[in-house]
N, C-alpha and C positions, 0 to 999 in steps of 0.2 A: 902598222901591223899591231894587233892587239897582243898585249903581254900581261900575264897575271901579276897583280900587284903584290900578293902574298902567296907563300907556299900553302897548298892544300894539306890539311891534317890527314893523318893515317885513317882516322875513322871515316872522314868524308870520302876518301878514295876507296876504302873497302866497302862503304855503304853503296857507292855507285857500282862497283864491280860485282856486288852481290846479285845484281839483276841479270848478269850474263849467265844464262842457263842453257845447258845442252838439251836438245829435244830429240825424242825418238824418231827415227825415220818412218815415213808412212810406207806400209807394206801392203801389197795386194797379192792374191793367189795366182800362181802360174796356171795357164790353161792345160798343162799336161796332167795326166791321171794322178800323179802324186800330190798335186796342189801345193807345191813349195811356195813359201812366201818370198816375194821378190820386190825390190825397190822399183817403182814405176819408171818407165822409159829406159830400162836396162834389160839385157838378155838374161834369161834364167841361168844361174850358175850350175844347176843340176842337169838340165836337158839342152840348154843352148838355144831355146826358142825365143824369138822376139816378134811380136805382132802376128803370131800364128805361123811363122815360117822359121826354118832352121837356119841360124846365122853363125853358130859356132859348132865346129866338129867336136864331138865328145868321144873320148877313148873307149 
């Protein structure tokens, strides 16, 4: 099994971790009249519609 010969320095570790970036989720408009922005392949949190049909009962 491969084992590192020496400890990595802090700067090398931080330099590698600097590439981990959070990305914004891709959003698309809901087909309802309000055009709420929704994450794809999820039911709309406002109206409960997914793929053109009502899947979640809204109060």
